[in-house]
Backbone as JSON Lines, residues from 0, in Angstrom:
{"i":0,"aa":"X","n":[-46.02,-6.48,-18.82],"ca":[-46.59,-5.16,-18.52],"c":[-46.38,-4.24,-19.72]}
{"i":1,"aa":"X","n":[-47.42,-3.51,-20.08],"ca":[-47.34,-2.65,-21.26],"c":[-46.6,-1.36,-20.92]}
{"i":2,"aa":"X","n":[-46.32,-0.55,-21.95],"ca":[-45.65,0.72,-21.72],"c":[-46.63,1.79,-21.26]}
{"i":3,"aa":"X","n":[-47.84,1.38,-20.85],"ca":[-48.81,2.31,-20.29],"c":[-48.56,2.56,-18.8]}
{"i":4,"aa":"X","n":[-47.49,1.95,-18.26],"ca":[-47.2,2.07,-16.84],"c":[-47.16,3.52,-16.37]}
{"i":5,"aa":"X","n":[-46.58,4.4,-17.18],"ca":[-46.45,5.8,-16.78],"c":[-47.5,6.71,-17.42]}
{"i":6,"aa":"X","n":[-48.53,6.09,-18.03],"ca":[-49.63,6.89,-18.54],"c":[-50.29,7.63,-17.39]}
{"i":7,"aa":"X","n":[-50.62,8.89,-17.61],"ca":[-51.22,9.7,-16.56],"c":[-52.73,9.46,-16.51]}
{"i":8,"aa":"X","n":[-53.24,9.08,-15.35],"ca":[-54.67,8.91,-15.14],"c":[-55.26,10.26,-14.76]}
{"i":9,"aa":"X","n":[-56.2,10.75,-15.55],"ca":[-56.78,12.07,-15.36],"c":[-58.02,11.99,-14.46]}
{"i":10,"aa":"X","n":[-57.86,12.29,-13.18],"ca":[-59.01,12.25,-12.28],"c":[-60.03,13.32,-12.63]}
{"i":11,"aa":"X","n":[-59.56,14.4,-13.27],"ca":[-60.48,15.46,-13.67],"c":[-61.57,14.95,-14.59]}
{"i":12,"aa":"X","n":[-61.27,13.84,-15.31],"ca":[-62.24,13.28,-16.23],"c":[-63.38,12.55,-15.5]}
{"i":13,"aa":"X","n":[-63.26,12.38,-14.18],"ca":[-64.29,11.7,-13.41],"c":[-65.31,12.69,-12.83]}
{"i":14,"aa":"X","n":[-65.2,13.97,-13.18],"ca":[-66.17,14.95,-12.69],"c":[-67.57,14.54,-13.11]}
{"i":15,"aa":"X","n":[-68.48,14.58,-12.15],"ca":[-69.86,14.25,-12.45],"c":[-70.16,12.76,-12.45]}
{"i":16,"aa":"X","n":[-69.18,11.93,-12.16],"ca":[-69.42,10.49,-12.1],"c":[-70.35,10.18,-10.94]}
{"i":17,"aa":"X","n":[-71.16,9.15,-11.07],"ca":[-72.11,8.78,-10.02],"c":[-72.11,7.28,-9.83]}
{"i":18,"aa":"X","n":[-72.45,6.85,-8.62],"ca":[-72.49,5.42,-8.32],"c":[-73.51,4.72,-9.18]}
{"i":19,"aa":"X","n":[-73.18,3.51,-9.64],"ca":[-74.09,2.71,-10.44],"c":[-75.24,2.22,-9.57]}
{"i":20,"aa":"X","n":[-76.46,2.35,-10.04],"ca":[-77.62,1.95,-9.26],"c":[-78.48,0.93,-10.0]}
{"i":21,"aa":"X","n":[-77.96,0.31,-11.02],"ca":[-78.72,-0.7,-11.77],"c":[-78.9,-1.97,-10.96]}
{"i":22,"aa":"X","n":[-79.88,-2.83,-11.4],"ca":[-80.12,-4.09,-10.7],"c":[-78.92,-5.0,-10.88]}
{"i":23,"aa":"X","n":[-78.76,-4.75,-11.45],"ca":[-77.53,-5.45,-11.5],"c":[-77.01,-6.79,-12.1]}
{"i":24,"aa":"X","n":[-62.53,-15.35,-19.88],"ca":[-62.52,-16.78,-19.59],"c":[-61.88,-16.92,-18.24]}
{"i":25,"aa":"X","n":[-62.85,-17.32,-17.24],"ca":[-62.52,-17.33,-15.85],"c":[-63.15,-18.55,-15.23]}
{"i":26,"aa":"X","n":[-63.19,-18.58,-13.89],"ca":[-63.87,-19.67,-13.22],"c":[-65.35,-19.62,-13.56]}
{"i":27,"aa":"X","n":[-65.99,-20.77,-13.48],"ca":[-67.44,-20.82,-13.64],"c":[-68.05,-21.1,-12.28]}
{"i":28,"aa":"X","n":[-68.67,-20.09,-11.71],"ca":[-69.27,-20.22,-10.38],"c":[-70.61,-20.93,-10.5]}
{"i":29,"aa":"X","n":[-71.08,-21.57,-9.43],"ca":[-72.37,-22.28,-9.49],"c":[-73.57,-21.34,-9.35]}
{"i":30,"aa":"X","n":[-73.34,-20.03,-9.37],"ca":[-74.44,-19.08,-9.21],"c":[-74.21,-17.82,-10.04]}
{"i":31,"aa":"X","n":[-75.28,-17.08,-10.24],"ca":[-75.2,-15.71,-10.75],"c":[-75.79,-14.81,-9.66]}
{"i":32,"aa":"X","n":[-75.42,-13.54,-9.7],"ca":[-75.91,-12.62,-8.69],"c":[-74.78,-11.86,-8.02]}
{"i":33,"aa":"X","n":[-75.0,-11.43,-6.8],"ca":[-74.06,-10.57,-6.1],"c":[-73.12,-11.35,-5.19]}
{"i":34,"aa":"X","n":[-71.85,-10.97,-5.22],"ca":[-70.86,-11.58,-4.34],"c":[-69.75,-10.57,-4.1]}
{"i":35,"aa":"X","n":[-68.75,-10.97,-3.37],"ca":[-67.59,-10.11,-3.18],"c":[-66.33,-10.92,-3.39]}
{"i":36,"aa":"X","n":[-65.26,-10.22,-3.72],"ca":[-64.01,-10.9,-4.05],"c":[-62.83,-10.03,-3.63]}
{"i":37,"aa":"X","n":[-61.73,-10.68,-3.28],"ca":[-60.52,-9.92,-2.92],"c":[-59.67,-9.72,-4.18]}
{"i":38,"aa":"X","n":[-59.2,-8.5,-4.37],"ca":[-58.32,-8.23,-5.51],"c":[-57.04,-9.04,-5.36]}
{"i":39,"aa":"X","n":[-56.63,-9.68,-6.45],"ca":[-55.43,-10.5,-6.45],"c":[-54.3,-9.81,-7.2]}
{"i":40,"aa":"X","n":[-54.63,-9.23,-8.35],"ca":[-53.59,-8.67,-9.21],"c":[-54.22,-7.71,-10.2]}
{"i":41,"aa":"X","n":[-53.49,-6.63,-10.52],"ca":[-53.91,-5.71,-11.57],"c":[-52.76,-5.56,-12.55]}
{"i":42,"aa":"X","n":[-52.99,-5.99,-13.78],"ca":[-51.99,-5.82,-14.83],"c":[-52.35,-4.61,-15.68]}
{"i":43,"aa":"X","n":[-51.33,-3.9,-16.14],"ca":[-51.54,-2.74,-17.0],"c":[-51.33,-3.18,-18.45]}
{"i":44,"aa":"X","n":[-52.38,-3.04,-19.25],"ca":[-52.34,-3.51,-20.62],"c":[-52.82,-2.41,-21.58]}
{"i":45,"aa":"X","n":[-52.92,-2.78,-22.83],"ca":[-53.35,-1.83,-23.86],"c":[-54.5,-2.44,-24.66]}
{"i":46,"aa":"X","n":[-55.54,-1.64,-24.91],"ca":[-56.68,-2.11,-25.68],"c":[-56.33,-2.14,-27.16]}
{"i":47,"aa":"X","n":[-57.22,-2.7,-27.95],"ca":[-57.01,-2.75,-29.4],"c":[-56.91,-1.35,-30.01]}
{"i":48,"aa":"X","n":[-57.5,-0.38,-29.34],"ca":[-57.48,1.0,-29.82],"c":[-56.31,1.8,-29.26]}
{"i":49,"aa":"X","n":[-55.45,1.12,-28.5],"ca":[-54.28,1.8,-27.95],"c":[-54.52,2.51,-26.63]}
{"i":50,"aa":"X","n":[-55.67,2.28,-26.0],"ca":[-55.97,2.91,-24.72],"c":[-55.47,2.05,-23.56]}
{"i":51,"aa":"X","n":[-55.2,2.7,-22.44],"ca":[-54.75,1.98,-21.26],"c":[-55.87,1.19,-20.62]}
{"i":52,"aa":"X","n":[-55.55,-0.04,-20.2],"ca":[-56.55,-0.93,-19.6],"c":[-55.96,-1.62,-18.37]}
{"i":53,"aa":"X","n":[-56.73,-1.66,-17.29],"ca":[-56.38,-2.47,-16.14],"c":[-57.02,-3.84,-16.35]}
{"i":54,"aa":"X","n":[-56.22,-4.91,-16.33],"ca":[-56.76,-6.27,-16.36],"c":[-56.74,-6.78,-14.92]}
{"i":55,"aa":"X","n":[-57.92,-6.89,-14.33],"ca":[-58.04,-7.1,-12.89],"c":[-58.46,-8.53,-12.58]}
{"i":56,"aa":"X","n":[-57.68,-9.19,-11.72],"ca":[-58.03,-10.53,-11.25],"c":[-58.52,-10.42,-9.81]}
{"i":57,"aa":"X","n":[-59.64,-11.08,-9.53],"ca":[-60.19,-11.07,-8.18],"c":[-60.62,-12.48,-7.79]}
{"i":58,"aa":"X","n":[-60.37,-12.81,-6.53],"ca":[-60.65,-14.15,-6.01],"c":[-61.96,-14.14,-5.22]}
{"i":59,"aa":"X","n":[-62.97,-14.84,-5.73],"ca":[-64.23,-14.96,-5.03],"c":[-64.1,-16.01,-3.93]}
{"i":60,"aa":"X","n":[-64.53,-15.66,-2.73],"ca":[-64.59,-16.6,-1.61],"c":[-65.97,-16.43,-1.0]}
{"i":61,"aa":"X","n":[-66.87,-17.39,-1.23],"ca":[-68.26,-17.23,-0.83],"c":[-68.84,-18.61,-0.5]}
{"i":62,"aa":"X","n":[-70.11,-18.64,-0.21],"ca":[-70.81,-19.91,-0.03],"c":[-72.07,-19.89,-0.89]}
{"i":63,"aa":"X","n":[-72.49,-21.08,-1.3],"ca":[-73.73,-21.2,-2.06],"c":[-74.29,-22.6,-1.85]}
{"i":64,"aa":"X","n":[-75.57,-22.65,-1.54],"ca":[-76.23,-23.93,-1.29],"c":[-75.52,-24.73,-0.21]}
{"i":65,"aa":"X","n":[-75.02,-24.0,0.8],"ca":[-74.36,-24.64,1.93],"c":[-72.94,-25.08,1.69]}
{"i":66,"aa":"X","n":[-72.36,-24.75,0.54],"ca":[-71.0,-25.18,0.23],"c":[-70.11,-23.96,-0.05]}
{"i":67,"aa":"X","n":[-68.83,-24.05,0.35],"ca":[-67.91,-22.95,0.02],"c":[-67.63,-22.89,-1.47]}
{"i":68,"aa":"X","n":[-67.51,-21.68,-1.98],"ca":[-67.25,-21.46,-3.4],"c":[-66.02,-20.58,-3.55]}
{"i":69,"aa":"X","n":[-65.13,-20.98,-4.44],"ca":[-63.92,-20.2,-4.68],"c":[-63.63,-20.18,-6.18]}
{"i":70,"aa":"X","n":[-63.26,-19.02,-6.68],"ca":[-62.93,-18.94,-8.1],"c":[-62.35,-17.59,-8.46]}
{"i":71,"aa":"X","n":[-61.57,-17.56,-9.51],"ca":[-60.94,-16.32,-9.97],"c":[-61.73,-15.76,-11.16]}
{"i":72,"aa":"X","n":[-62.1,-14.5,-11.08],"ca":[-62.78,-13.82,-12.17],"c":[-61.93,-12.64,-12.63]}
{"i":73,"aa":"X","n":[-62.06,-12.32,-13.92],"ca":[-61.27,-11.23,-14.49],"c":[-62.19,-10.14,-15.04]}
{"i":74,"aa":"X","n":[-61.69,-8.93,-15.02],"ca":[-62.43,-7.8,-15.6],"c":[-61.43,-6.78,-16.13]}
{"i":75,"aa":"X","n":[-61.69,-6.3,-17.33],"ca":[-60.84,-5.26,-17.92],"c":[-61.52,-3.9,-17.75]}
{"i":76,"aa":"X","n":[-60.76,-2.94,-17.24],"ca":[-61.29,-1.6,-16.98],"c":[-60.41,-0.57,-17.67]}
{"i":77,"aa":"X","n":[-60.99,0.21,-18.55],"ca":[-60.25,1.28,-19.23],"c":[-59.87,2.37,-18.23]}
{"i":78,"aa":"X","n":[-58.68,2.95,-18.41],"ca":[-58.32,4.09,-17.57],"c":[-57.81,5.28,-18.38]}
{"i":79,"aa":"X","n":[-57.81,5.18,-19.7],"ca":[-57.4,6.31,-20.54],"c":[-58.05,6.18,-21.9]}
{"i":80,"aa":"X","n":[-58.04,7.3,-22.64],"ca":[-58.57,7.29,-23.99],"c":[-59.87,8.04,-24.13]}
{"i":81,"aa":"X","n":[-60.19,8.43,-25.35],"ca":[-61.41,9.17,-25.67],"c":[-62.27,8.33,-26.61]}
{"i":82,"aa":"X","n":[-63.6,8.54,-26.53],"ca":[-64.47,7.87,-27.47],"c":[-64.6,8.71,-28.73]}
{"i":83,"aa":"X","n":[-65.47,8.29,-29.67],"ca":[-65.58,8.97,-30.95],"c":[-66.08,10.41,-30.81]}
{"i":84,"aa":"X","n":[-66.69,10.73,-29.66],"ca":[-67.18,12.09,-29.43],"c":[-66.19,12.94,-28.63]}
{"i":85,"aa":"X","n":[-65.01,12.37,-28.38],"ca":[-64.0,13.11,-27.64],"c":[-64.19,13.07,-26.13]}
{"i":86,"aa":"X","n":[-65.12,12.23,-25.66],"ca":[-65.37,12.12,-24.23],"c":[-64.46,11.04,-23.63]}
{"i":87,"aa":"X","n":[-64.16,11.21,-22.35],"ca":[-63.33,10.23,-21.64],"c":[-64.11,8.92,-21.55]}
{"i":88,"aa":"X","n":[-63.68,7.9,-22.3],"ca":[-64.48,6.69,-22.41],"c":[-64.34,5.74,-21.22]}
{"i":89,"aa":"X","n":[-63.48,6.06,-20.27],"ca":[-63.29,5.19,-19.11],"c":[-64.02,5.7,-17.88]}
{"i":90,"aa":"X","n":[-64.76,6.79,-18.03],"ca":[-65.36,7.46,-16.87],"c":[-66.17,6.5,-16.0]}
{"i":91,"aa":"X","n":[-67.15,5.84,-16.59],"ca":[-68.01,4.97,-15.8],"c":[-67.24,3.76,-15.27]}
{"i":92,"aa":"X","n":[-66.44,3.11,-16.13],"ca":[-65.72,1.91,-15.72],"c":[-64.76,2.18,-14.57]}
{"i":93,"aa":"X","n":[-63.93,3.2,-14.73],"ca":[-62.92,3.5,-13.71],"c":[-63.58,3.94,-12.41]}
{"i":94,"aa":"X","n":[-64.59,4.78,-12.52],"ca":[-65.28,5.26,-11.32],"c":[-65.93,4.1,-10.57]}
{"i":95,"aa":"X","n":[-66.62,3.21,-11.28],"ca":[-67.27,2.07,-10.64],"c":[-66.26,1.18,-9.93]}
{"i":96,"aa":"X","n":[-65.14,0.95,-10.58],"ca":[-64.12,0.08,-9.99],"c":[-63.56,0.7,-8.71]}
{"i":97,"aa":"X","n":[-63.22,1.98,-8.76],"ca":[-62.68,2.64,-7.57],"c":[-63.67,2.63,-6.42]}
{"i":98,"aa":"X","n":[-64.94,2.87,-6.72],"ca":[-65.97,2.85,-5.68],"c":[-66.13,1.45,-5.11]}
{"i":99,"aa":"X","n":[-66.11,0.44,-5.98],"ca":[-66.25,-0.94,-5.51],"c":[-65.07,-1.35,-4.64]}
{"i":100,"aa":"X","n":[-63.9,-0.75,-4.92],"ca":[-62.7,-1.06,-4.15],"c":[-62.63,-0.27,-2.84]}
{"i":101,"aa":"X","n":[-63.67,0.5,-2.56],"ca":[-63.75,1.19,-1.26],"c":[-63.37,2.65,-1.27]}
{"i":102,"aa":"X","n":[-63.06,3.21,-2.45],"ca":[-62.73,4.63,-2.5],"c":[-64.01,5.43,-2.31]}
{"i":103,"aa":"X","n":[-63.98,6.35,-1.36],"ca":[-65.16,7.15,-1.04],"c":[-65.52,8.09,-2.19]}
{"i":104,"aa":"X","n":[-66.84,8.34,-2.33],"ca":[-67.3,9.27,-3.36],"c":[-66.63,10.63,-3.2]}
{"i":105,"aa":"X","n":[-66.5,11.1,-1.96],"ca":[-65.88,12.41,-1.7],"c":[-64.41,12.42,-2.13]}
{"i":106,"aa":"X","n":[-63.72,11.3,-1.93],"ca":[-62.31,11.23,-2.3],"c":[-62.14,11.35,-3.81]}
{"i":107,"aa":"X","n":[-62.95,10.62,-4.56],"ca":[-62.88,10.67,-6.02],"c":[-63.27,12.06,-6.52]}
{"i":108,"aa":"X","n":[-64.34,12.62,-5.95],"ca":[-64.8,13.94,-6.38],"c":[-63.74,15.01,-6.12]}
{"i":109,"aa":"X","n":[-63.06,14.9,-4.98],"ca":[-62.01,15.87,-4.66],"c":[-60.87,15.78,-5.67]}
{"i":110,"aa":"X","n":[-60.43,14.57,-5.97],"ca":[-59.37,14.37,-6.96],"c":[-59.8,14.89,-8.33]}
{"i":111,"aa":"X","n":[-61.07,14.62,-8.67],"ca":[-61.6,15.04,-9.97],"c":[-61.68,16.56,-10.07]}
{"i":112,"aa":"X","n":[-62.22,17.19,-9.05],"ca":[-62.41,18.64,-9.07],"c":[-61.09,19.41,-9.06]}
{"i":113,"aa":"X","n":[-60.07,18.8,-8.48],"ca":[-58.75,19.42,-8.45],"c":[-57.95,19.1,-9.72]}
{"i":114,"aa":"X","n":[-58.49,18.2,-10.54],"ca":[-57.77,17.81,-11.75],"c":[-56.48,17.08,-11.47]}
{"i":115,"aa":"X","n":[-56.46,16.3,-10.37],"ca":[-55.25,15.58,-9.98],"c":[-54.9,14.51,-11.03]}
{"i":116,"aa":"X","n":[-53.63,14.14,-11.08],"ca":[-53.17,13.08,-11.97],"c":[-52.32,12.08,-11.2]}
{"i":117,"aa":"X","n":[-52.17,10.91,-11.77],"ca":[-51.38,9.85,-11.15],"c":[-50.99,8.87,-12.24]}
{"i":118,"aa":"X","n":[-49.81,8.31,-12.18],"ca":[-49.45,7.3,-13.17],"c":[-50.3,6.05,-12.93]}
{"i":119,"aa":"X","n":[-50.52,5.28,-13.98],"ca":[-51.3,4.06,-13.86],"c":[-50.66,3.1,-12.85]}
{"i":120,"aa":"X","n":[-49.34,3.02,-12.86],"ca":[-48.64,2.15,-11.93],"c":[-48.86,2.58,-10.49]}
{"i":121,"aa":"X","n":[-48.79,3.88,-10.24],"ca":[-49.0,4.4,-8.89],"c":[-50.43,4.16,-8.44]}
{"i":122,"aa":"X","n":[-51.4,4.31,-9.36],"ca":[-52.79,4.07,-9.0],"c":[-53.02,2.6,-8.67]}
{"i":123,"aa":"X","n":[-52.4,1.7,-9.43],"ca":[-52.51,0.27,-9.12],"c":[-52.02,-0.02,-7.7]}
{"i":124,"aa":"X","n":[-50.87,0.55,-7.36],"ca":[-50.3,0.32,-6.04],"c":[-51.2,0.9,-4.95]}
{"i":125,"aa":"X","n":[-51.79,2.07,-5.22],"ca":[-52.68,2.7,-4.25],"c":[-53.93,1.84,-4.03]}
{"i":126,"aa":"X","n":[-54.46,1.28,-5.11],"ca":[-55.66,0.44,-5.0],"c":[-55.34,-0.85,-4.26]}
{"i":127,"aa":"X","n":[-54.22,-1.49,-4.62],"ca":[-53.89,-2.79,-4.05],"c":[-53.46,-2.73,-2.59]}
{"i":128,"aa":"X","n":[-53.27,-1.55,-2.06],"ca":[-52.9,-1.41,-0.65],"c":[-53.94,-0.6,0.12]}
{"i":129,"aa":"X","n":[-55.15,-0.51,-0.43],"ca":[-56.17,0.33,0.19],"c":[-57.08,-0.41,1.16]}
{"i":130,"aa":"X","n":[-56.81,-1.72,1.36],"ca":[-57.6,-2.48,2.32],"c":[-57.06,-2.3,3.73]}
{"i":131,"aa":"X","n":[-57.71,-2.91,4.73],"ca":[-57.24,-2.81,6.12],"c":[-55.79,-3.25,6.26]}
{"i":132,"aa":"X","n":[-55.0,-2.44,6.95],"ca":[-53.6,-2.77,7.14],"c":[-52.81,-2.76,5.85]}
{"i":133,"aa":"X","n":[-53.22,-1.93,4.9],"ca":[-52.55,-1.8,3.59],"c":[-52.58,-3.09,2.78]}
{"i":134,"aa":"X","n":[-53.61,-3.89,2.98],"ca":[-53.77,-5.12,2.21],"c":[-54.64,-4.86,0.98]}
{"i":135,"aa":"X","n":[-54.73,-5.86,0.1],"ca":[-55.59,-5.74,-1.06],"c":[-57.05,-5.72,-0.59]}
{"i":136,"aa":"X","n":[-57.86,-4.83,-1.13],"ca":[-59.25,-4.71,-0.68],"c":[-60.17,-5.74,-1.32]}
{"i":137,"aa":"X","n":[-61.35,-5.86,-0.74],"ca":[-62.43,-6.62,-1.38],"c":[-63.19,-5.69,-2.31]}
{"i":138,"aa":"X","n":[-63.76,-6.25,-3.36],"ca":[-64.65,-5.52,-4.24],"c":[-65.99,-6.25,-4.27]}
{"i":139,"aa":"X","n":[-67.05,-5.5,-4.47],"ca":[-68.39,-6.09,-4.58],"c":[-68.77,-6.11,-6.05]}
{"i":140,"aa":"X","n":[-69.26,-7.26,-6.49],"ca":[-69.49,-7.46,-7.92],"c":[-70.84,-8.13,-8.18]}
{"i":141,"aa":"X","n":[-71.35,-7.91,-9.4],"ca":[-72.52,-8.62,-9.89],"c":[-72.04,-9.6,-10.95]}
{"i":142,"aa":"X","n":[-72.35,-10.87,-10.77],"ca":[-71.86,-11.94,-11.65],"c":[-72.99,-12.44,-12.55]}
{"i":143,"aa":"X","n":[-72.68,-12.63,-13.81],"ca":[-73.63,-13.19,-14.76],"c":[-72.94,-14.27,-15.59]}
{"i":144,"aa":"X","n":[-73.72,-15.06,-16.29],"ca":[-73.16,-16.06,-17.2],"c":[-72.84,-15.41,-18.53]}
{"i":145,"aa":"X","n":[-71.74,-15.83,-19.14],"ca":[-71.37,-15.35,-20.46],"c":[-70.96,-16.53,-21.31]}
{"i":146,"aa":"X","n":[-71.54,-16.61,-22.51],"ca":[-71.23,-17.71,-23.4],"c":[-70.31,-17.26,-24.52]}
{"i":147,"aa":"X","n":[-69.28,-18.03,-24.76],"ca":[-68.33,-17.74,-25.83],"c":[-67.95,-19.03,-26.51]}
{"i":148,"aa":"X","n":[-68.25,-19.12,-27.8],"ca":[-67.95,-20.32,-28.59],"c":[-68.52,-21.57,-27.95]}
{"i":149,"aa":"X","n":[-69.75,-21.43,-27.45],"ca":[-70.45,-22.58,-26.9],"c":[-70.11,-22.92,-25.46]}
{"i":150,"aa":"X","n":[-69.17,-22.18,-24.86],"ca":[-68.77,-22.46,-23.48],"c":[-69.24,-21.32,-22.58]}
{"i":151,"aa":"X","n":[-69.87,-21.69,-21.47],"ca":[-70.39,-20.7,-20.53],"c":[-69.43,-20.55,-19.35]}
{"i":152,"aa":"X","n":[-69.14,-19.32,-19.0],"ca":[-68.31,-19.05,-17.82],"c":[-68.91,-17.88,-17.07]}
{"i":153,"aa":"X","n":[-68.44,-17.66,-15.86],"ca":[-68.92,-16.54,-15.05],"c":[-68.22,-15.27,-15.47]}
{"i":154,"aa":"X","n":[-68.97,-14.18,-15.49],"ca":[-68.43,-12.89,-15.94],"c":[-68.9,-11.8,-14.99]}
{"i":155,"aa":"X","n":[-68.04,-10.82,-14.77],"ca":[-68.42,-9.69,-13.92],"c":[-69.25,-8.71,-14.74]}
{"i":156,"aa":"X","n":[-70.51,-8.57,-14.38],"ca":[-71.41,-7.64,-15.08],"c":[-71.13,-6.21,-14.65]}
{"i":157,"aa":"X","n":[-71.02,-6.0,-13.35],"ca":[-70.79,-4.65,-12.8],"c":[-69.97,-4.72,-11.53]}
{"i":158,"aa":"X","n":[-69.19,-3.68,-11.29],"ca":[-68.64,-3.41,-9.96],"c":[-69.66,-2.53,-9.26]}
{"i":159,"aa":"X","n":[-69.95,-2.82,-7.99],"ca":[-70.91,-2.01,-7.24],"c":[-70.32,-1.65,-5.88]}
{"i":160,"aa":"X","n":[-70.88,-0.62,-5.25],"ca":[-70.41,-0.21,-3.93],"c":[-70.9,-1.19,-2.87]}
{"i":161,"aa":"X","n":[-70.26,-1.14,-1.71],"ca":[-70.69,-1.98,-0.59],"c":[-72.12,-1.64,-0.2]}
{"i":162,"aa":"X","n":[-72.46,-0.35,-0.28],"ca":[-73.81,0.08,0.07],"c":[-74.85,-0.5,-0.89]}
{"i":163,"aa":"X","n":[-74.52,-0.49,-2.19],"ca":[-75.42,-1.04,-3.18],"c":[-75.56,-2.55,-3.02]}
{"i":164,"aa":"X","n":[-74.45,-3.19,-2.7],"ca":[-74.43,-4.63,-2.45],"c":[-75.42,-5.0,-1.34]}
{"i":165,"aa":"X","n":[-75.36,-4.25,-0.23],"ca":[-76.25,-4.51,0.89],"c":[-77.7,-4.21,0.53]}
{"i":166,"aa":"X","n":[-77.91,-3.11,-0.21],"ca":[-79.27,-2.72,-0.6],"c":[-79.93,-3.77,-1.49]}
{"i":167,"aa":"X","n":[-79.11,-4.5,-2.26],"ca":[-79.63,-5.53,-3.17],"c":[-79.75,-6.9,-2.5]}
{"i":168,"aa":"X","n":[-79.5,-6.93,-1.18],"ca":[-79.64,-8.19,-0.46],"c":[-78.34,-8.85,-0.09]}
{"i":169,"aa":"X","n":[-77.23,-8.16,-0.37],"ca":[-75.93,-8.71,-0.02],"c":[-75.67,-10.03,-0.72]}
{"i":170,"aa":"X","n":[-75.02,-10.94,-0.03],"ca":[-74.67,-12.23,-0.61],"c":[-75.85,-13.17,-0.8]}
{"i":171,"aa":"X","n":[-77.04,-12.74,-0.33],"ca":[-78.21,-13.62,-0.49],"c":[-78.83,-13.49,-1.88]}
{"i":172,"aa":"X","n":[-78.43,-12.45,-2.62],"ca":[-79.01,-12.22,-3.95],"c":[-78.28,-13.04,-5.0]}
{"i":173,"aa":"X","n":[-78.51,-14.35,-4.96],"ca":[-77.87,-15.27,-5.9],"c":[-78.91,-16.23,-6.48]}
{"i":174,"aa":"X","n":[-78.64,-16.68,-7.69],"ca":[-79.5,-17.66,-8.35],"c":[-78.64,-18.8,-8.87]}
{"i":175,"aa":"X","n":[-79.09,-20.02,-8.7],"ca":[-78.32,-21.17,-9.15],"c":[-78.21,-21.18,-10.67]}
{"i":176,"aa":"X","n":[-77.03,-21.55,-11.17],"ca":[-76.85,-21.75,-12.6],"c":[-77.57,-23.02,-13.02]}
{"i":177,"aa":"X","n":[-77.97,-23.07,-14.27],"ca":[-78.61,-24.28,-14.79],"c":[-77.6,-25.42,-14.87]}
{"i":178,"aa":"X","n":[-76.37,-25.09,-15.32],"ca":[-75.3,-26.07,-15.43],"c":[-74.03,-25.46,-14.89]}
{"i":179,"aa":"X","n":[-73.29,-26.18,-14.07],"ca":[-72.02,-25.71,-13.56],"c":[-70.92,-26.66,-13.99]}
{"i":180,"aa":"X","n":[-69.89,-26.1,-14.64],"ca":[-68.79,-26.95,-15.12],"c":[-67.52,-26.7,-14.33]}
{"i":181,"aa":"X","n":[-67.64,-26.04,-13.16],"ca":[-66.46,-25.73,-12.38],"c":[-65.85,-26.98,-11.79]}
{"i":182,"aa":"X","n":[-64.51,-27.01,-11.65],"ca":[-63.88,-28.11,-10.93],"c":[-64.4,-28.14,-9.5]}
{"i":183,"aa":"X","n":[-64.64,-29.3,-8.94],"ca":[-65.15,-29.41,-7.58],"c":[-64.16,-30.2,-6.75]}
{"i":184,"aa":"X","n":[-63.84,-29.67,-5.57],"ca":[-62.85,-30.32,-4.71],"c":[-63.5,-31.49,-3.97]}
{"i":185,"aa":"X","n":[-62.67,-32.22,-3.23],"ca":[-63.15,-33.41,-2.54],"c":[-64.23,-33.09,-1.52]}
{"i":186,"aa":"X","n":[-64.17,-31.89,-0.91],"ca":[-65.17,-31.54,0.09],"c":[-66.39,-30.87,-0.51]}
{"i":187,"aa":"X","n":[-66.46,-30.84,-1.85],"ca":[-67.63,-30.27,-2.51],"c":[-67.51,-28.81,-2.86]}
{"i":188,"aa":"X","n":[-66.41,-28.17,-2.51],"ca":[-66.23,-26.75,-2.8],"c":[-65.86,-26.54,-4.26]}
{"i":189,"aa":"X","n":[-66.49,-25.57,-4.87],"ca":[-66.12,-25.2,-6.23],"c":[-64.82,-24.41,-6.15]}
{"i":190,"aa":"X","n":[-63.84,-24.78,-6.95],"ca":[-62.52,-24.16,-6.8],"c":[-61.96,-23.68,-8.12]}
{"i":191,"aa":"X","n":[-61.04,-22.73,-8.02],"ca":[-60.25,-22.34,-9.18],"c":[-59.19,-23.41,-9.38]}
{"i":192,"aa":"X","n":[-58.75,-23.6,-10.6],"ca":[-57.74,-24.62,-10.85],"c":[-56.4,-24.19,-10.26]}
{"i":193,"aa":"X","n":[-55.58,-25.16,-9.92],"ca":[-54.26,-24.87,-9.35],"c":[-53.42,-24.1,-10.35]}
{"i":194,"aa":"X","n":[-53.54,-24.45,-11.63],"ca":[-52.78,-23.76,-12.66],"c":[-53.15,-22.29,-12.72]}
{"i":195,"aa":"X","n":[-54.45,-21.98,-12.58],"ca":[-54.9,-20.61,-12.64],"c":[-54.34,-19.79,-11.47]}
{"i":196,"aa":"X","n":[-54.41,-20.37,-10.27],"ca":[-53.92,-19.65,-9.1],"c":[-52.4,-19.51,-9.15]}
{"i":197,"aa":"X","n":[-51.71,-20.52,-9.67],"ca":[-50.26,-20.44,-9.79],"c":[-49.86,-19.33,-10.76]}
{"i":198,"aa":"X","n":[-50.64,-19.15,-11.81],"ca":[-50.33,-18.14,-12.81],"c":[-50.46,-16.73,-12.24]}
{"i":199,"aa":"X","n":[-51.25,-16.6,-11.17],"ca":[-51.45,-15.28,-10.56],"c":[-50.38,-14.97,-9.52]}
{"i":200,"aa":"X","n":[-49.64,-15.97,-9.11],"ca":[-48.65,-15.79,-8.04],"c":[-47.53,-14.87,-8.47]}
């Protein structure tokens, strides 16, 4: 864990944020498109520019082509720092993530308008206990293929709200990948490797 644990998250910087309305190295899922995943872990890290970053692991549990699909995807979300114009460069990323994790637009706007602050560690704990019964929540995501050094893996394109997820067709808005290199279990389910899941424990 980086020393960004006690960095203050400035909710005031989220003033004017709006829900994303676009169309929209981890597990390689057999599809691209919309799905949902349960948050597994949020690590507090530092970007190359010295800004605070949440490194978020989420476990996809879905079905595709009649088979269960499981895999861990990662996404880095900035929560502090300014861009070259002096603007809060995490505005869109942080807002999208909070909305996807179930935080109401009114809740974020209230925190923003009041200029509330919270340590990064406290915000992580608040997010990870914001599901039913104080459990980790589900997030809705748009998945795309990403190629790096000749290897294709699944990547989170966007975090989206539950409402946007449903408007885009929910879990039916998926397209088969041309090639899938994911490990496949004996019953045909695409799975995350045991080593990967153990590392998250």
